[in-house]
SERO-4910 file (N, C-alpha, C, O; in steps of 0.05 Angstrom, whole numbers):
BEGIN
 pado doro    nc1    nc2    nc3   cac1   cac2   cac3    cc1    cc2    cc3    oc1    oc2    oc3
  Met    A   1169    248   -111   1156    272   -100   1132    265    -83   1128    277    -62
  Gln    A   1116    246    -92   1093    237    -77   1101    228    -49   1088    235    -29
  Glu    A   1123    212    -47   1131    201    -21   1140    224     -3   1134    223     21
  Lys    A   1154    244    -14   1163    266      2   1139    282     13   1140    290     37
  Ile    A   1119    286     -3   1095    301      6   1080    285     26   1070    297     46
  Thr    A   1078    259     23   1064    241     42   1078    243     69   1065    245     89
  Thr    A   1104    243     69   1119    245     94   1114    272    107   1112    275    131
  Arg    A   1112    293     90   1106    320    100   1079    321    113   1075    334    133
  Leu    A   1059    307    101   1032    307    112   1032    295    139   1015    302    156
  Arg    A   1049    275    144   1050    262    170   1063    279    192   1054    278    215
  Ser    A   1083    294    184   1100    306    204   1097    337    207   1102    347    229
  Asp    A   1088    351    187   1088    380    188   1059    390    183   1042    376    173
  Thr    A   1055    415    191   1030    429    183   1033    440    156   1054    450    148
  Leu    A   1011    439    141   1012    449    113   1009    479    112    997    491    129
  Thr    A   1021    490     92   1017    519     85   1011    521     56   1022    506     40
  Gly    A    994    539     48    988    543     20    972    519      9    954    508     21
  Thr    A    979    512    -16    964    490    -30    984    469    -39   1005    474    -49
  Val    A    976    444    -34    992    420    -43    976    405    -63    952    400    -59
  Tyr    A    989    396    -84    976    382   -106    988    354   -108   1012    352   -111
  Leu    A    972    333   -106    981    306   -107    969    291   -130    946    293   -136
  Gln    A    986    275   -143    977    257   -165    978    228   -155    995    221   -140
  Pro    A    959    212   -164    960    184   -156    984    170   -168    993    177   -190
  Arg    A    995    151   -153   1019    137   -162   1014    113   -179   1032    103   -192
  Arg    A    989    104   -181    984     80   -196    957     82   -210    941    100   -204
  Arg    A    953     65   -230    928     63   -244    918     34   -244    935     15   -243
  Ser    A    892     29   -246    882      2   -247    893    -12   -271    897      0   -292
  Arg    A    897    -38   -268    907    -54   -290    887    -52   -315    863    -53   -312
  Gly    A    899    -47   -337    882    -45   -362    876    -17   -370    865    -12   -391
  Phe    A    884      3   -352    879     31   -359    906     46   -362    924     41   -346
  Ala    A    907     64   -381    932     79   -386    937     97   -362    919    104   -347
  Lys    A    963    105   -360    971    122   -338    958    149   -339    954    162   -318
  Asp    A    951    158   -363    938    184   -366    908    182   -368    895    201   -376
  Ser    A    896    160   -360    867    157   -360    855    175   -338    869    183   -320
  Pro    A    829    181   -340    817    200   -322    818    192   -292    816    209   -275
  Gly    A    820    166   -286    820    158   -259    791    154   -249    772    159   -263
  Gly    A    789    144   -224    762    140   -212    747    116   -222    723    113   -218
  Gln    A    762     97   -235    749     75   -248    732     58   -229    712     46   -237
  Met    A    740     56   -204    725     39   -185    696     48   -181    679     32   -172
  Leu    A    690     73   -189    663     83   -186    648     85   -212    624     92   -212
  Trp    A    661     79   -234    648     80   -259    626     59   -261    629     37   -250
  Pro    A    605     64   -276    584     44   -280    596     19   -294    616     21   -309
  Glu    A    585     -4   -288    595    -28   -300    592    -28   -330    574    -16   -341
  Arg    A    611    -41   -343    612    -44   -372    616    -18   -386    610    -16   -410
  Phe    A    627      2   -372    633     27   -386    663     29   -390    678     27   -371
  Asn    A    671     33   -415    699     35   -422    707     64   -428    689     81   -432
  Val    A    732     69   -428    742     96   -435    733    103   -464    738     88   -482
  Ser    A    721    126   -467    712    134   -493    728    157   -504    739    173   -488
  Glu    A    730    159   -530    746    180   -542    731    207   -541    707    208   -537
  Gly    A    746    228   -544    734    255   -544    745    272   -522    757    261   -503
  Pro    A    740    298   -524    751    316   -503    737    312   -477    713    308   -476
  Ser    A    752    312   -455    742    308   -428    739    335   -414    755    354   -419
  Glu    A    720    337   -398    716    361   -381    735    359   -356    741    337   -348
  Leu    A    743    381   -346    758    382   -321    739    391   -298    729    413   -298
  Val    A    733    372   -280    714    376   -259    727    374   -232    743    357   -227
  Val    A    720    393   -215    731    393   -187    709    385   -168    687    397   -167
  Val    A    714    364   -153    695    355   -132    704    364   -105    727    358    -97
  Phe    A    688    379    -91    695    388    -64    692    363    -46    670    353    -40
  Trp    A    715    354    -36    716    328    -23    722    331      7    743    341     15
  Ser    A    702    323     23    705    325     52    718    300     64    727    301     87
  Gly    A    718    278     49    728    253     59    706    236     71    711    213     80
  Gly    A    681    246     71    659    231     82    639    220     62    644    222     38
  Lys    A    618    208     71    599    194     55    585    211     35    579    202     13
  Asp    A    579    237     42    564    254     24    579    260     -2    568    259    -24
  Ser    A    605    267      1    621    272    -23    626    246    -38    629    247    -63
  Phe    A    628    224    -24    631    198    -37    607    192    -54    610    183    -77
  Leu    A    583    197    -44    558    193    -59    557    213    -83    548    205   -105
  Ala    A    565    238    -79    564    257   -100    583    250   -123    575    253   -146
  Leu    A    607    241   -116    626    232   -137    615    209   -153    618    209   -177
  Ser    A    604    190   -140    593    167   -154    569    176   -172    567    166   -194
  Ala    A    552    193   -162    530    203   -177    540    218   -202    528    216   -224
  Leu    A    561    233   -198    573    248   -221    581    228   -244    575    233   -267
  Tyr    A    595    207   -237    603    187   -257    580    173   -270    582    164   -292
  Glu    A    557    172   -257    533    159   -269    522    176   -291    510    165   -310
  Thr    A    526    203   -290    512    220   -310    526    220   -337    512    223   -357
  Tyr    A    552    215   -338    566    217   -364    558    196   -384    553    202   -407
  Pro    A    558    170   -376    549    149   -395    520    153   -403    512    148   -425
  Ala    A    503    163   -384    475    168   -390    472    189   -412    453    188   -428
  Glu    A    491    208   -412    490    230   -432    509    224   -455    513    241   -472
  Gln    A    520    199   -456    538    191   -477    561    210   -480    569    217   -503
  Lys    A    573    218   -458    596    236   -458    620    221   -446    617    204   -429
  Pro    A    644    228   -455    669    217   -444    671    224   -414    662    245   -405
  Met    A    682    205   -398    685    210   -370    702    235   -365    721    240   -380
  Pro    A    695    251   -345    711    275   -340    737    269   -326    741    248   -314
  Arg    A    755    289   -327    779    288   -311    772    301   -284    768    326   -283
  Val    A    771    286   -263    762    295   -237    787    302   -220    806    286   -218
  Val    A    786    324   -206    805    331   -185    789    334   -159    769    348   -159
  Leu    A    799    321   -138    787    325   -112    799    350    -99    823    354   -101
  Leu    A    783    366    -86    793    390    -72    784    388    -42    760    386    -37
  Thr    A    803    390    -25    797    389      4    810    412     19    834    418     14
  Thr    A    796    425     36    808    446     53    817    434     79    803    417     91
  Ile    A    841    443     88    853    431    112    859    454    131    868    476    123
  Asp    A    854    450    157    861    470    177    892    471    179    904    450    186
  Pro    A    905    493    172    934    494    172    947    490    199    971    484    201
  Lys    A    931    492    221    943    488    247    943    459    256    960    451    272
  Thr    A    926    443    244    922    416    253    926    395    231    928    371    237
  Asn    A    926    403    206    927    384    183    902    366    182    903    343    173
  Val    A    880    377    192    855    361    193    833    376    178    833    401    178
  Val    A    815    361    165    792    374    152    774    386    174    765    371    191
  Pro    A    769    412    173    753    424    194    725    411    196    713    404    175
  Ile    A    715    409    220    689    397    227    688    367    221    679    352    237
  Gln    A    698    359    197    697    331    190    716    314    208    711    290    213
  Asn    A    738    327    217    758    314    234    772    290    221    775    269    233
  Ile    A    780    294    196    795    274    181    822    285    174    824    308    165
  Ser    A    843    270    178    870    279    174    876    282    145    864    269    128
  Ser    A    896    299    139    904    303    110    915    278     98    912    273     75
  Gln    A    930    262    114    941    237    103    919    216     97    922    200     79
  Thr    A    897    218    113    874    200    106    861    208     80    855    191     63
  Val    A    858    234     75    847    245     51    865    237     27    855    229      6
  Ala    A    891    240     31    910    232     10    908    202      4    910    194    -20
  Ala    A    904    186     24    900    157     19    874    151      5    874    133    -12
  Gln    A    853    166     10    828    163     -5    832    169    -34    823    154    -52
  Ala    A    846    191    -40    850    199    -67    867    179    -82    862    173   -105
  Glu    A    887    168    -68    904    147    -80    887    122    -86    891    109   -107
  Ala    A    869    114    -68    852     91    -73    833     96    -97    828     78   -113
  Leu    A    824    121    -99    806    128   -121    821    133   -147    809    135   -169
  Glu    A    848    135   -145    865    141   -169    858    168   -181    857    171   -205
  Leu    A    854    188   -163    847    215   -172    867    235   -160    877    232   -138
  Pro    A    872    256   -175    889    279   -165    875    292   -141    851    292   -139
  Leu    A    891    303   -124    881    316   -100    893    343    -96    918    346    -98
  Cys    A    877    363    -91    887    390    -85    880    396    -56    856    398    -49
  Leu    A    900    398    -39    896    404    -11    901    434     -7    923    444    -12
  Val    A    881    448      3    883    477      8    884    482     38    864    478     52
  Ala    A    907    490     48    910    497     77    900    525     82    913    544     75
  Val    A    877    527     94    865    553    100    845    550    123    831    530    125
  Gly    A    844    571    140    824    571    161    797    579    150    793    583    126
  Leu    A    778    582    168    750    588    160    745    618    161    722    626    162
  Gly    A    765    635    161    762    664    163    759    677    136    749    664    117
  Asp    A    768    702    135    764    718    111    779    708     87    772    714     64
  Glu    A    801    694     92    818    685     69    808    660     56    819    651     36
  Tyr    A    787    648     67    777    622     57    769    623     28    779    607     12
  Thr    A    753    642     20    743    644     -7    765    650    -27    767    637    -48
  Ser    A    782    669    -20    804    676    -38    823    653    -42    834    649    -64
  Ala    A    828    637    -21    846    614    -24    834    593    -42    848    582    -59
  Leu    A    808    589    -40    794    570    -59    795    579    -87    799    564   -106
  Arg    A    790    605    -92    790    616   -119    818    613   -131    821    605   -154
  Thr    A    839    618   -115    866    615   -125    872    587   -132    884    581   -153
  Ala    A    864    568   -115    869    539   -120    855    530   -145    866    516   -162
  Leu    A    830    538   -148    814    531   -172    827    542   -198    827    529   -218
  His    A    837    566   -196    850    578   -219    875    564   -227    882    563   -250
  Asp    A    889    553   -207    915    541   -212    914    511   -219    933    501   -230
  Ile    A    892    498   -214    889    469   -219    896    462   -249    911    444   -253
  Pro    A    885    476   -268    892    469   -296    922    470   -302    932    452   -316
  Asn    A    936    490   -291    965    491   -295    979    467   -282    999    457   -292
  Gln    A    969    460   -258    980    437   -244    976    411   -260    994    394   -262
  Met    A    953    408   -272    947    385   -288    966    384   -313    976    363   -320
  Lys    A    969    407   -326    986    409   -349   1015    404   -342   1030    390   -357
  Arg    A   1024    415   -319   1052    412   -311   1058    382   -305   1080    372   -311
  Thr    A   1040    368   -292   1044    340   -286   1045    324   -311   1061    305   -313
  Lys    A   1027    330   -330   1028    316   -355   1054    319   -370   1065    300   -381
  Lys    A   1064    344   -370   1090    350   -384   1113    335   -370   1132    327   -384
  Ser    A   1111    332   -344   1133    319   -330   1135    289   -336   1156    276   -332
  Lys    A   1112    278   -346   1111    249   -352   1119    243   -381   1130    222   -387
  Lys    A   1113    261   -398   1120    257   -426   1122    284   -440   1111    304   -431
  Ala    A   1137    285   -462   1140    310   -477   1114    320   -487   1098    304   -496
  Ser    A   1111    346   -487   1087    359   -497   1095    381   -516   1117    391   -515
  Thr    A   1077    389   -533   1082    411   -551   1080    437   -537   1067    439   -516
  Gln    A   1094    457   -546   1095    482   -533   1067    497   -533   1061    512   -515
  Asn    A   1052    491   -554   1026    505   -556   1003    490   -543    980    498   -547
  Glu    A   1009    469   -528    988    455   -515    974    472   -494    988    485   -478
  Thr    A    948    472   -494    933    489   -475    922    471   -453    914    448   -457
  Ala    A    921    484   -429    910    469   -406    880    469   -406    867    488   -414
  Leu    A    868    446   -398    840    445   -394    831    465   -373    845    467   -352
  Leu    A    809    478   -377    799    496   -356    778    481   -339    764    464   -349
  Val    A    777    488   -314    757    477   -296    729    487   -306    724    511   -307
  Ser    A    712    467   -313    685    475   -323    664    473   -301    645    488   -301
  Thr    A    667    454   -283    646    447   -264    656    442   -236    678    430   -232
  Leu    A    641    451   -217    647    445   -189    624    427   -178    600    432   -184
  Val    A    631    407   -162    611    388   -153    611    388   -122    633    388   -109
  Phe    A    588    388   -110    585    390    -81    566    367    -71    548    358    -85
  Gly    A    572    358    -47    556    337    -35    535    347    -16    527    332      3
  Asp    A    525    371    -19    505    382     -1    479    366     -4    472    358    -26
  Leu    A    465    362     18    440    347     18    415    364     18    398    361      1
  His    A    413    382     38    389    399     38    391    426     53    371    440     56
  Leu    A    415    433     61    418    459     75    419    482     55    439    486     40
  Glu    A    397    498     55    394    518     34    414    541     36    424    551     16
  Asp    A    422    548     61    441    570     64    469    564     53    482    581     42
  Ile    A    478    539     57    503    531     47    503    531     16    521    541      4
  Arg    A    482    520      5    480    519    -25    479    548    -36    492    554    -56
  Ala    A    465    565    -22    462    593    -32    490    607    -31    496    622    -49
  Trp    A    506    601    -11    532    613     -9    550    603    -32    565    619    -44
  Arg    A    549    577    -38    565    566    -60    556    579    -87    573    586   -103
  Glu    A    531    582    -91    521    593   -116    529    622   -118    538    630   -140
  Glu    A    528    637    -97    536    665    -97    566    668   -102    575    686   -116
  Thr    A    581    650    -89    610    651    -90    622    642   -117    641    654   -127
  Phe    A    612    619   -127    624    606   -150    607    605   -175    616    598   -197
  Gly    A    581    612   -173    562    608   -194    568    624   -220    560    616   -241
  Lys    A    580    647   -217    586    663   -241    609    652   -258    610    658   -282
  Asp    A    627    637   -246    651    628   -259    650    599   -268    665    591   -286
  Tyr    A    633    583   -255    633    554   -259    604    544   -261    586    556   -249
  Lys    A    601    521   -275    576    506   -273    577    491   -245    598    479   -239
  Leu    A    555    492   -231    554    479   -205    535    456   -206    513    458   -216
  Leu    A    544    433   -195    527    409   -193    524    401   -164    543    402   -148
  Phe    A    499    393   -158    493    382   -131    479    355   -135    454    354   -132
  Pro    A    494    334   -141    482    309   -149    465    295   -129    448    279   -137
  Val    A    468    300   -103    452    286    -83    432    305    -69    420    298    -49
  Trp    A    428    328    -81    411    349    -68    382    340    -65    369    334    -85
  Lys    A    373    340    -41    345    334    -34    335    306    -44    312    302    -49
  Lys    A    354    288    -47    346    261    -53    337    247    -28    347    252     -6
  Asn    A    317    230    -31    306    216     -7    327    198      5    340    183     -9
  Tyr    A    329    200     31    349    185     45    344    154     43    361    139     33
  Glu    A    321    146     51    315    117     54    310    102     28    316     78     26
  Ser    A    300    116      8    294    103    -17    317    107    -38    319     91    -57
  Glu    A    333    128    -34    354    133    -54    383    133    -43    399    117    -51
  Leu    A    389    152    -25    416    156    -17    428    133     -1    450    123     -7
  Leu    A    414    124     19    425    103     37    428     76     22    448     63     26
  Pro    A    409     68      6    413     44    -10    435     47    -30    450     28    -34
  Ala    A    439     71    -42    461     76    -60    488     74    -45    507     64    -56
  Leu    A    488     84    -20    513     82     -5    520     53      2    543     45      1
  Glu    A    500     37      8    505      9     13    515     -5    -12    533    -22    -10
  Arg    A    504      1    -34    514    -11    -59    543     -2    -65    559    -18    -75
  Leu    A    549     23    -60    576     33    -64    596     18    -47    618     11    -56
  Cys    A    589     14    -22    607      0     -4    612    -29    -13    634    -39    -10
  Val    A    591    -42    -22    595    -69    -33    612    -69    -58    630    -85    -61
  Lys    A    607    -50    -75    622    -48   -101    651    -43    -96    668    -55   -109
  Thr    A    658    -25    -78    685    -15    -74    700    -28    -51    724    -26    -49
  Gly    A    685    -41    -33    697    -52     -8    701    -31     12    714    -36     33
  Ala    A    691     -7      8    695     15     28    677     10     52    657     -3     50
  Lys    A    686     22     74    670     22     99    668     52    109    687     68    104
  Ile    A    646     58    122    641     85    131    642     85    161    629     69    175
  Phe    A    658    104    172    661    106    201    654    133    211    655    152    195
  Phe    A    646    135    236    642    162    248    669    175    252    687    163    263
  Ser    A    672    200    242    697    215    246    694    237    266    714    246    278
  Asn    A    669    245    271    664    266    291    635    262    301    618    256    285
  Ile    A    631    267    327    604    263    338    598    286    357    614    293    374
  Asp    A    575    297    355    564    317    374    551    301    396    528    292    393
  Glu    A    565    297    418    555    280    440    529    291    453    512    275    462
  Glu    A    526    317    453    502    328    465    477    322    448    455    319    458
  Arg    A    480    320    422    458    316    404    453    287    398    430    278    395
  Leu    A    474    271    395    471    243    390    471    227    416    454    209    419
  Gly    A    489    234    434    489    221    460    492    191    460    504    180    442
  Ser    A    481    178    480    482    149    482    459    136    467    439    149    462
  Asp    A    463    111    460    442     96    447    421     89    468    426     75    487
  Glu    A    396     99    464    376     96    484    365     67    485    351     60    504
  Asn    A    372     51    465    365     23    465    381      6    485    370    -10    499
  Asp    A    407     12    486    423     -5    504    442     12    522    457      1    538
  Gly    A    440     39    519    456     56    537    485     60    530    499     75    543
  Thr    A    494     47    508    522     51    500    527     77    486    509     88    474
  Gln    A    550     87    488    558    113    476    564    109    446    576     90    438
  Trp    A    556    129    430    564    130    402    593    141    403    599    160    418
  Gln    A    611    129    387    639    136    389    651    141    361    644    127    341
  Val    A    670    160    360    686    163    336    701    137    330    712    125    349
  Gly    A    702    128    305    715    104    298    695     80    295    703     60    283
  Gln    A    670     83    305    651     63    301    641     63    272    641     84    260
  Val    A    633     40    262    620     38    236    594     53    236    577     51    254
  Tyr    A    590     69    215    565     84    212    543     65    204    545     51    184
  Asp    A    522     63    221    500     45    216    474     62    218    464     67    239
  Trp    A    464     70    195    440     87    194    416     74    206    399     88    217
  Lys    A    414     47    204    391     33    215    390     34    245    369     34    258
  Arg    A    414     35    257    416     38    286    406     66    294    393     69    315
  Ile    A    413     86    279    403    114    284    373    114    281    359    127    297
  Gln    A    363    101    261    335    100    256    319     88    280    298     98    288
  Glu    A    331     66    291    318     54    315    320     73    338    301     74    354
  Arg    A    341     87    341    344    107    362    322    128    360    310    136    380
  Asn    A    317    137    335    297    158    331    268    149    339    252    166    346
  Lys    A    263    124    337    236    114    343    228    117    372    205    120    379
  Ile    A    248    118    390    243    120    419    253    145    432    252    148    456
  Ser    A    262    164    415    273    189    426    257    213    416    248    214    393
  Thr    A    254    232    434    240    257    426    258    275    410    249    292    395
  Glu    A    285    272    413    305    287    399    313    272    374    328    253    376
  Gln    A    304    280    351    309    265    326    337    273    315    345    296    316
  Val    A    350    253    304    377    256    292    374    251    262    362    231    253
  Asp    A    384    269    246    384    266    217    400    241    210    423    238    219
  Leu    A    388    223    194    401    198    188    428    200    174    445    183    175
  Met    A    431    223    160    456    228    147    474    248    162    496    255    153
  Gly    A    465    257    185    480    276    201    483    303    189    502    318    194
  Glu    A    464    310    171    465    335    156    464    360    174    473    382    167
  Cys    A    452    357    198    449    379    216    472    382    236    471    397    255
  Gly    A    494    366    231    517    368    247    518    349    270    536    351    287
  Glu    A    499    330    272    500    311    295    525    293    294    535    285    315
  Phe    A    534    287    269    558    271    266    569    275    239    556    286    221
  His    A    594    265    235    607    266    209    621    240    205    626    225    224
  Thr    A    627    233    179    637    207    173    663    208    156    670    228    145
  Cys    A    676    185    155    700    182    139    698    156    123    691    135    134
  Val    A    705    158     98    705    134     80    733    121     81    753    135     77
  Lys    A    734     95     86    759     81     85    758     59     65    740     42     67
  Phe    A    776     58     46    777     39     25    796     15     34    812     18     52
  Pro    A    793     -8     20    811    -30     28    840    -22     27    849     -9      8
  Gly    A    855    -30     48    883    -23     50    889      1     67    912      6     74
  Met    A    867     16     73    872     40     90    870     30    119    854     13    126
  Asp    A    886     43    136    885     36    165    859     45    177    855     41    201
***
């Protein structure tokens, strides 16, 4: 089934919602383990007890990567079992690409496979149907998790599906976006913003560098606003999609430019894509 869906992601535009399960697990972990082990804190093992079902809004870029890692840091600190995480990504149904982020659905599927996490792809535009499509997908995720589990091994008839308890977002400091999320989802779910208003240079960017070393991931520009980022004033070269994201280079640019660029691109100057080892 996974191979058929992957082929579909390459060749067709998506409609509705597609749910993907990872095909493999890291050596030493059971097939029904929560996944995401590459981001777990060192020396943390699977612990017994009920797990929460958490949905991470996954853009495919560095901010959601940081948010997911920060989420995993909180559970051992609170002596709680690791959650069962599902990544949720919205896709433009006309292009099969993450809107604004400019990342293809097959790239997002490859990220989820590398992280060994389930992925819920929601094909919806940014119009009036956006919110209702997300609500429907969130409501259906527990049933999808239960259905997949039953397909792998026999289950009792009275087994109940885990309910989604928490939604996680990688927002950094844009108040209007956070307010919309709280108004839209806050009554039904616990909302977490693990990287909210954290200092870039002392917290987030060093954490991103450590993550890349730990996982072997690399961060690339996936979309660039050429009018706002423009050419590098140090050497005149153009910033380009596909280049490695180097925040120190942006920092140097800001020192000699009157037009400042957010080091994380939070104001839309650029967007990024995370690529794990083995991804093209």
